[in-house]
C-alpha positions, -999 to 999 in steps of 0.1 A, spaced: -1 164 57 -23 133 50 -14 97 49 -33 67 36 -24 34 54 -38 3 37 -39 -30 55 -39 -59 31 -38 -86 57 -70 -105 67 -56 -108 103 -61 -79 126 -37 -73 155 -11 -97 140 23 -91 125 15 -70 94 -12 -50 113 12 -44 142 39 -31 119 14 -8 101 2 5 134 37 13 144 42 33 112 9 50 118 20 59 153 52 74 140 33 94 114 9 107 140 39 117 161 49 138 132 15 156 130 3 136 100 -34 129 96 -37 92 89 -66 72 75 -64 35 78 -83 12 54 -86 -25 62 -91 -42 28 -105 -74 44 -135 -53 56 -139 -35 23 -163 -45 -5 -140 -43 -36 -150 -62 -67 -123 -77 -90 -113 -59 -121 -132 -75 -150 -109 -61 -178 -138 -43 -195 -115 -15 -206 -140 13 -197 -111 30 -179 -90 29 -211 -118 49 -228 -131 71 -200 -103 72 -175 -125 60 -147 -139 28 -134 -177 22 -136 -179 -1 -106 -195 16 -76 -181 -1 -45 -157 7 -17 -128 11 -42 -147 39 -59 -146 58 -25 -108 51 -23 -98 66 -57 -99 102 -45 -80 94 -13 -49 84 -33 -48 119 -49 -54 137 -16 -26 117 2 9 129 7 20 95 20 7 61 9 16 30 30 6 -5 19 11 -34 42 6 -71 32 19 -104 43 38 -124 17 16 -150 0 33 -172 -26 61 -145 -30 36 -117 -37 9 -97 -20 -23 -111 -7 -53 -115 -30 -72 -86 -13 -42 -63 -18 -38 -74 -54 -76 -69 -61 -72 -33 -48 -41 -28 -70 -58 -43 -101 -87 -18 -96 -61 10 -99 -59 1 -136 -79 32 -142 -50 53 -129 -26 35 -152 -50 39 -182 -56 76 -176 -19 82 -173 -5 60 -200 -33 54 -225 -53 87 -223 -24 109 -212 -47 126 -187 -36 114 -153 -64 111 -127 -38 118 -100 -18 150 -98 15 140 -113 33 171 -99 23 166 -62 51 150 -42 41 118 -25 61 92 -6 52 55 -7 61 27 16 56 -10 14 55 -32 45 57 -70 40 59 -98 65 68 -134 58 64 -163 81 95 -183 70 131 -176 65 131 -155 34 160 -147 13 158 -111 2 150 -121 -34 119 -139 -21 102 -105 -17 109 -95 -53 75 -106 -66 58 -84 -41 81 -54 -45 77 -55 -83 40 -54 -79 43 -25 -55 67 -6 -78 41 -6 -106 13 3 -82 32 33 -69 40 44 -104 4 42 -114 -6 65 -85 22 90 -91 39 82 -58 76 79 -52 83 43 -39 110 51 -14 107 27 15 104 -10 21 100 -27 55 105 -64 47 104 -87 78 107 -124 78 106 -151 105 73 -139 117 60 -175 123 86 -180 150 93 -144 161 62 -124 168 66 -88 155 51 -74 187 81 -87 206 107 -75 182 116 -41 196 143 -35 169 117 -39 141 91 -18 158 117 10 163 127 7 127 91 12 117 88 43 138 120 57 123 108 50 87 76 68 95 96 99 103 115 96 71 83 94 51 74 129 63 106 144 48 100 157 13 
């Protein structure tokens, strides 16, 4: 079993990264091969809405995103982790998602999905927020993730939404870290 773990935070070893690493640890304990991609270190250009993908089903840009496209199809599990920025995902996460327009176009415009639509995949979104968030403050981010997971033919089954991270460092919140480990185990159940 393979998992793709995508870090959409620019801050290594901080709240979002710690939670993602906890999920990775749980996946590895379940014999899942995990590849972690740190978007802040990737060279991914913005979608320019050229519509090449609507005609050809692929993106013409040859950057790090081009290398990621095949990894979505190979993955059995996709985990995306992003802090909450203005009630949505970070700009680096959104740039990656926008570049997945080719998957949406191949699936819904050309009716020739680039990703195997019959393969079972589980998806998870991890989101951290510094302040006291009401659950509905995560809605902007979870709606974006819902559309992303649909485009890559992945069942969006799990959210780990954690607030108060400015005051309560995730690394010290044993309950949250244990929940992340348990959710990782659940991701492996198909």
